[in-house]
C-alpha positions as MATLAB code, in Angstrom:
seq = 'MIYGLPLVMNYAVFYDYFVNKGGSAFKAPPNQLYNTARVYTPADTTIVTPNSDTPYSFVAMDLRAEPFVVCNPQIEKSRYFSVQLVDFYTFNFGYMGSRASGNDPKCAMITGPEWKGTKPDGIDKVFQSGTDFAFALIRTQLFNSSDLENVKKIQSGYRAETLSAFLNQPTPPAAPPMDWPKIDKDTAKADPFAYLNFVLGLAPPVGPASVEIPMRDRFAKIGIEAGKPFDATVLSPSQKSAIELGMKSAMGKIKEKIANLGSEENGWRVAMHGFGDRAAYNGDYALRSAAALAGIYGNDAVEALYPILARTSDRKAPDTSANKYTLTFPAGQLPPANAFWSVTMYDAKTQLLIDNPINRYLVNSPMLPEMKKNADGSLTIYIQKDAPASDRASNWLPAPNGPAYIVMRIYWPKEAAMDGKWKPPVVQLVK';
ca = [
       0.000    0.000    0.000;
       2.732    2.450    0.978;
       4.698    1.612   -2.153;
       1.766    1.336   -4.547;
      -0.585    4.197   -3.624;
       1.064    6.877   -5.817;
       1.255    4.515   -8.804;
      -2.457    3.698   -8.599;
      -3.385    7.362   -7.993;
      -1.331    8.357  -11.024;
      -2.942    5.702  -13.185;
      -6.405    6.970  -12.217;
      -5.454   10.472  -13.385;
      -3.800    9.121  -16.532;
      -6.918    7.126  -17.373;
      -9.233   10.119  -16.860;
      -7.065   12.549  -18.809;
      -5.653   10.451  -21.636;
      -7.675    7.231  -22.045;
     -11.334    7.678  -21.115;
     -12.561    9.540  -24.204;
     -16.143    9.598  -22.968;
     -15.251   11.148  -19.620;
     -15.697   14.808  -18.701;
     -12.018   15.142  -17.705;
     -10.565   13.707  -20.944;
      -7.830   15.868  -22.511;
      -6.201   14.040  -25.418;
      -4.862   10.581  -26.308;
      -1.177    9.782  -25.678;
       1.360   11.638  -27.828;
      -1.002   14.552  -28.447;
      -0.613   17.928  -26.716;
      -3.632   19.446  -25.000;
      -3.884   23.076  -23.839;
      -6.306   24.119  -21.109;
      -6.978   27.743  -21.997;
      -8.209   28.675  -18.516;
      -7.285   28.207  -14.885;
      -8.754   25.364  -12.838;
     -12.049   25.797  -10.977;
     -14.194   23.656   -8.627;
     -15.407   21.787  -11.721;
     -11.943   20.201  -12.047;
     -11.946   17.246   -9.670;
      -9.525   14.662  -11.093;
      -6.438   16.040   -9.329;
      -6.428   17.088   -5.670;
      -5.109   20.554   -4.746;
      -4.792   21.823   -8.340;
      -3.384   25.307   -8.736;
      -5.563   28.075  -10.134;
      -2.646   30.358  -11.072;
      -1.386   28.843  -14.304;
      -3.364   27.370  -17.194;
      -2.124   23.822  -17.721;
      -0.947   22.092  -20.877;
      -0.561   18.311  -20.929;
       0.960   15.610  -23.058;
       1.079   11.924  -22.187;
       4.048   10.235  -23.829;
       4.219    6.645  -25.038;
       7.962    5.958  -24.953;
       7.909    2.295  -25.926;
       8.648    2.643  -29.642;
      10.756    5.793  -29.662;
      11.610    8.912  -27.641;
       9.431   11.984  -27.529;
      10.314   15.661  -27.964;
       8.838   18.662  -26.131;
       9.683   22.219  -27.198;
       8.780   25.662  -25.876;
       8.570   28.881  -27.917;
      10.157   32.214  -27.018;
       8.401   33.509  -23.895;
       8.840   37.026  -22.510;
      11.259   37.202  -19.572;
       8.624   38.553  -17.181;
       6.385   35.493  -17.551;
       7.049   32.292  -15.629;
       6.505   28.895  -17.195;
       7.646   25.377  -16.404;
       7.603   21.948  -18.014;
       7.499   19.247  -15.339;
       8.241   15.681  -16.439;
       6.561   12.983  -14.336;
       6.793    9.200  -14.659;
       4.318    6.549  -13.490;
       6.060    6.311  -10.126;
       5.176   10.040   -9.715;
       8.871   10.908   -9.689;
       9.724   14.308  -11.171;
      12.520   13.240  -13.509;
      13.188   16.502  -15.346;
      12.377   20.173  -15.876;
      12.386   22.805  -18.560;
      11.235   26.371  -18.024;
      12.069   29.792  -16.637;
      14.146   28.450  -13.751;
      15.582   25.309  -15.335;
      16.390   26.360  -18.893;
      15.264   29.973  -19.385;
      12.589   31.528  -21.576;
      14.343   31.178  -24.928;
      13.162   28.430  -27.327;
      14.363   24.996  -26.210;
      13.689   21.358  -27.092;
      14.104   18.386  -24.775;
      14.002   14.703  -25.643;
      12.318   12.246  -23.283;
      13.290    8.586  -23.526;
      11.986    5.346  -22.083;
      13.799    3.488  -19.288;
      15.630    1.106  -21.617;
      16.556    3.517  -24.409;
      20.203    3.784  -25.415;
      21.333    6.254  -28.001;
      22.857    9.650  -28.647;
      21.394   13.139  -28.510;
      20.405   14.277  -32.018;
      20.921   17.767  -33.391;
      18.311   20.292  -32.313;
      17.846   18.742  -28.877;
      19.070   20.780  -25.922;
      18.770   18.110  -23.224;
      17.803   14.453  -22.799;
      15.695   13.159  -19.902;
      15.169    9.458  -19.211;
      11.847    8.335  -17.769;
      11.760    5.426  -15.342;
       8.559    4.089  -16.934;
       7.320    3.333  -20.447;
       4.684    6.054  -20.220;
       5.214    9.499  -18.736;
       3.711   12.902  -19.084;
       4.697   16.546  -19.314;
       2.785   19.020  -17.200;
       3.238   22.569  -18.510;
       2.325   25.616  -16.410;
       2.082   29.050  -18.066;
       1.674   32.075  -15.822;
      -1.528   34.100  -16.214;
      -1.231   37.699  -14.991;
      -4.968   38.489  -14.973;
      -8.151   37.660  -16.859;
      -7.320   40.056  -19.699;
      -4.015   38.221  -20.194;
      -5.665   34.956  -21.257;
      -5.304   35.597  -24.993;
      -1.549   36.043  -24.507;
      -1.390   32.713  -22.696;
      -3.289   31.035  -25.537;
      -0.716   32.336  -28.033;
       2.107   30.912  -25.947;
       0.317   27.583  -25.584;
      -0.100   27.393  -29.354;
       3.701   27.565  -29.613;
       4.392   24.517  -27.453;
       5.372   21.485  -29.535;
       5.139   17.845  -28.557;
       5.922   15.082  -31.059;
       7.714   11.804  -31.524;
      11.428   11.913  -32.292;
      10.870   10.606  -35.828;
       8.398   13.427  -36.518;
      10.809   15.986  -35.024;
      13.636   14.723  -37.253;
      11.331   14.214  -40.244;
      12.407   10.581  -40.443;
      10.454    7.346  -41.040;
       8.330    6.204  -38.124;
       9.647    3.072  -36.366;
       7.379    0.028  -35.886;
       4.552    0.872  -33.494;
       4.385   -0.596  -30.018;
       1.527   -3.017  -29.342;
      -1.840   -1.369  -28.591;
      -2.598   -0.960  -24.912;
      -5.564   -2.505  -23.134;
      -6.106    0.097  -20.429;
      -8.163   -1.246  -17.484;
     -11.070    1.015  -16.527;
     -10.600    2.696  -13.163;
     -12.656    4.915  -10.885;
     -12.668    5.589   -7.152;
     -14.763    2.533   -6.370;
     -12.771    0.048   -8.463;
      -9.462    1.479   -7.261;
     -10.530    1.011   -3.668;
     -11.920   -2.476   -4.296;
      -8.955   -3.885   -6.220;
      -5.862   -1.657   -5.870;
      -3.360   -4.479   -6.329;
      -4.730   -5.418   -9.759;
      -4.014   -1.853  -10.902;
      -0.618   -1.911   -9.249;
       0.277   -5.085  -11.165;
      -0.749   -3.404  -14.400;
       1.338   -0.291  -13.745;
       4.363   -2.331  -12.662;
       4.249   -3.895  -16.119;
       5.064   -0.452  -17.505;
       7.871    0.120  -14.992;
      10.728   -2.318  -15.652;
      13.227   -2.601  -12.758;
      16.193   -1.460  -14.845;
      18.731    1.286  -14.314;
      18.077    3.167  -11.049;
      14.876    1.129  -10.553;
      16.909   -2.075  -10.225;
      17.111   -1.350   -6.477;
      13.484   -2.492   -6.340;
      14.169   -6.059   -7.510;
      14.413   -7.594   -3.995;
      11.287   -5.758   -2.905;
       9.344   -6.852   -5.981;
      10.421  -10.425   -5.343;
       8.772  -10.182   -1.933;
       5.641   -8.647   -3.462;
       5.377  -11.582   -5.879;
       4.844  -13.985   -2.976;
       1.363  -12.502   -2.433;
       0.529  -12.091   -6.119;
       1.763   -8.548   -6.682;
       3.808   -8.974   -9.845;
       4.348   -6.846  -12.931;
       1.863   -7.496  -15.702;
       0.132  -10.369  -13.918;
      -3.537  -10.515  -12.871;
      -4.118  -10.203   -9.139;
      -6.467  -12.935   -7.961;
      -7.558  -12.337   -4.382;
      -9.587  -15.574   -4.436;
      -6.442  -17.703   -4.175;
      -5.416  -16.047   -0.923;
      -6.124  -17.799    2.334;
      -8.366  -16.105    4.925;
      -5.313  -15.323    7.033;
      -3.532  -13.761    4.035;
      -6.583  -11.634    3.205;
      -6.851  -10.520    6.802;
      -3.158   -9.676    6.901;
      -3.436   -7.637    3.692;
      -6.463   -5.715    4.995;
      -4.710   -4.962    8.268;
      -1.582   -3.980    6.357;
      -3.526   -1.579    4.135;
      -5.188    0.042    7.140;
      -1.866    0.373    8.938;
      -0.208    1.758    5.807;
      -2.831    4.451    5.356;
      -2.363    5.458    8.976;
       1.380    5.779    8.449;
       0.873    7.811    5.261;
      -1.487   10.252    7.003;
       0.923   10.532    9.909;
       3.679   11.328    7.420;
       1.514   14.068    5.879;
       0.858   15.578    9.313;
       4.609   15.765    9.881;
       5.828   16.764    6.434;
       8.838   19.034    6.684;
       9.032   21.417    9.619;
       6.379   23.601   11.188;
       6.903   27.333   10.792;
       4.317   29.561   12.447;
       1.645   26.907   11.973;
       2.585   26.114    8.354;
       4.131   22.801    7.325;
       7.048   23.561    5.000;
       8.675   20.582    3.285;
      11.919   21.003    1.372;
      11.896   17.355    0.276;
       8.239   16.545   -0.320;
       8.540   16.047   -4.085;
      11.391   15.082   -6.372;
      13.089   12.358   -8.364;
      14.016    8.850   -7.253;
      17.275   10.033   -5.684;
      15.481   12.725   -3.676;
      13.117   10.194   -2.081;
      16.028    7.812   -1.417;
      13.746    4.823   -0.805;
      11.299    6.681    1.461;
       8.120    5.275   -0.079;
       5.982    6.614    2.782;
       7.111   10.121    1.875;
       6.286    9.481   -1.790;
       2.774    8.351   -0.808;
       2.311   11.279    1.566;
       3.337   13.714   -1.160;
       0.898   12.157   -3.641;
      -1.980   12.224   -1.165;
      -1.230   15.781   -0.040;
      -0.990   17.102   -3.611;
      -0.043   14.753   -6.411;
       2.318   16.198   -9.063;
       3.801   18.775   -6.731;
       7.019   20.390   -7.909;
      10.501   20.020   -6.513;
      11.064   22.666   -3.828;
      13.503   24.596   -6.031;
      10.681   24.993   -8.571;
       7.830   25.691   -6.161;
       7.639   25.654   -2.381;
       4.315   24.672   -0.781;
       3.722   25.805    2.812;
       0.508   24.071    3.966;
      -1.449   25.574    6.871;
      -1.680   23.077    9.732;
      -2.651   25.309   12.666;
      -3.812   28.857   13.225;
      -3.051   31.144   16.170;
      -5.309   29.088   18.468;
      -3.204   25.989   17.614;
      -6.159   24.352   15.876;
      -6.685   23.319   12.263;
      -8.511   26.033   10.296;
     -12.306   25.728   10.238;
     -14.188   28.512    8.523;
     -17.708   27.272    9.275;
     -17.854   29.644   12.270;
     -14.388   31.230   12.389;
     -12.753   34.103   10.560;
      -9.019   34.437   10.097;
      -6.487   36.960    8.837;
      -3.116   36.437    7.200;
      -0.916   39.540    7.355;
       2.368   39.941    5.531;
       4.427   42.728    7.165;
       5.710   45.497    4.900;
       8.563   44.204    2.765;
       7.977   40.590    3.820;
       5.820   39.121    1.068;
       6.732   35.555    0.058;
      10.178   35.749   -1.608;
       9.650   34.459   -5.146;
      11.656   34.890   -8.322;
       8.400   34.285  -10.223;
       5.251   34.796   -8.130;
       3.388   33.553   -5.054;
      -0.197   32.639   -4.202;
      -2.422   31.501   -1.323;
      -5.118   29.061   -2.472;
      -8.214   27.847   -0.625;
      -9.544   24.281   -0.734;
     -12.222   22.309    1.037;
     -10.291   20.197    3.552;
     -12.726   17.291    3.126;
     -11.925   16.928   -0.587;
      -8.800   19.072   -1.172;
     -10.638   20.606   -4.137;
     -11.319   24.237   -5.012;
     -14.558   25.624   -3.600;
     -17.468   27.430   -5.212;
     -17.912   30.988   -3.976;
     -19.924   34.049   -5.032;
     -16.992   35.919   -6.613;
     -15.264   32.914   -8.285;
     -12.035   33.716   -6.456;
     -10.060   30.661   -5.456;
      -6.805   32.314   -4.459;
      -4.964   35.511   -3.745;
      -1.688   35.934   -5.618;
       1.027   38.467   -6.317;
      -0.324   39.514   -9.742;
      -3.412   40.752   -7.837;
      -1.381   43.128   -5.647;
      -2.173   46.296   -7.649;
      -5.894   45.756   -6.939;
      -5.426   44.879   -3.254;
      -5.561   47.315   -0.346;
      -2.524   47.695    1.900;
      -2.625   48.775    5.520;
      -1.311   52.153    6.666;
       2.030   50.607    7.674;
       2.495   48.986    4.267;
       1.516   45.492    5.387;
      -0.963   43.345    3.475;
      -3.841   41.549    5.201;
      -5.815   38.728    3.579;
      -9.256   38.062    5.058;
     -10.046   34.351    5.213;
     -13.746   33.693    5.812;
     -16.806   32.166    4.206;
     -18.901   35.347    4.136;
     -17.935   38.546    2.358;
     -16.136   41.074    4.579;
     -16.924   44.794    4.724;
     -16.700   46.502    1.351;
     -13.391   48.187    2.171;
     -11.849   44.725    2.627;
     -13.469   42.974   -0.333;
     -10.367   43.232   -2.555;
      -8.418   41.222    0.027;
     -11.014   38.501    0.637;
     -10.099   34.843    0.206;
     -13.462   33.004    0.210;
     -13.500   29.922    2.423;
     -15.705   26.828    2.799;
     -18.472   26.337    5.330;
     -16.328   23.819    7.186;
     -12.678   22.791    7.552;
     -10.294   24.615    5.227;
      -7.154   23.399    3.475;
      -4.916   26.353    2.645;
      -1.819   26.065    0.480;
       0.746   28.765   -0.200;
       2.752   28.453   -3.406;
       6.080   30.191   -3.943;
       7.101   29.668   -7.554;
      10.858   29.652   -8.130;
      11.507   30.536   -4.481;
      14.359   32.828   -3.521;
      17.086   31.708   -1.153;
      15.388   33.368    1.844;
      12.448   30.965    1.430;
      14.704   27.958    0.903;
      17.026   28.538    3.873;
      14.269   29.484    6.313;
      15.247   33.125    6.830;
      11.756   34.053    5.629;
       8.886   32.271    7.337;
       5.160   32.388    6.481;
       3.311   34.494    9.073;
       0.867   33.089   11.620;
      -2.762   32.926   10.493;
      -4.664   34.784   13.184;
      -8.062   33.744   14.510;
     -10.338   36.787   14.592;
     -12.007   36.984   18.009;
];
């Protein structure tokens, strides 16, 4: 359970976005780029804790027959963008973008786990996925609603194609067609190990993944084996009971890991190592599961830092059903970002964005010109379910009628955020 949860969660997203053509969340089939020309809203429920700052672009890559190429156009220096490469383990195995490679046109080649070859002309960097399928998650900064047409133009300049198409060469023999098993929340909960077996078939234990061979050998003793069906009927009652108890215990350990992610700073949990590549996790599969459950597809800390509010000034978890809160950044002490920062509100029961009368799901730095500062130059955000007085409306972060899940994002954080010299301020309970 601890090992497999992120792989099954990822497959559920992959199926919704890239396989289930009749579903409301479907984007595009593998090897085809899809641009979402808007920010996410409460209607987007496939991924927990999605951002609402940057319109997303997606491409799922089938790397079995040949590598894939992703290119970005020229993007103005003032606009942040990133290309995050994620494999089926949920490891972040590579980056392009403002921080990683700059805003000039660049092309990267993504290969499968067993590919061996040389970098062709026109490719700036090669990234090797640990699994046969992977995807690129592209974030393009949106400054305000009137900026959307500019974002659409940038999105139209992203390129995603097979290596043979990029080089204008003959297409190699196609890989066998995939028989993707249908998945939803109910089937995933009822038969998680069948899905895990399927995904493991796309994740050969080669290269860095060879460290998993002894562990996978142990898994095989209870029927968890790459590409094989999982038949719970052959398990003895004692084995079934042991698996059920193990799953329950594992989920408890994962939730405990989430509650203790990183260090607590003024009531915020700040994790410098919550997301990353295989080396960053260093065999800590509980951390990988905790990261996926807290916010799957989170960035490496150097790309985006995610303080998560755990406790307010009364040392309790935030609940906006009856409480009001304020978050005040002293003058000159806004979150230190090379790109931008935001504070986003979610329903703690679902970790999804919430409906509200002004369709505002976050407060971010591009909104600063429209926000009201205090006489001393500080900035106060009003966190509550009902609209505040009119003179505070520009600084209102609408909240749910219940427990709240509040995430700060610091995109391309400055050193002061990374070394702890800057700390997120305490969220104050209004009495």
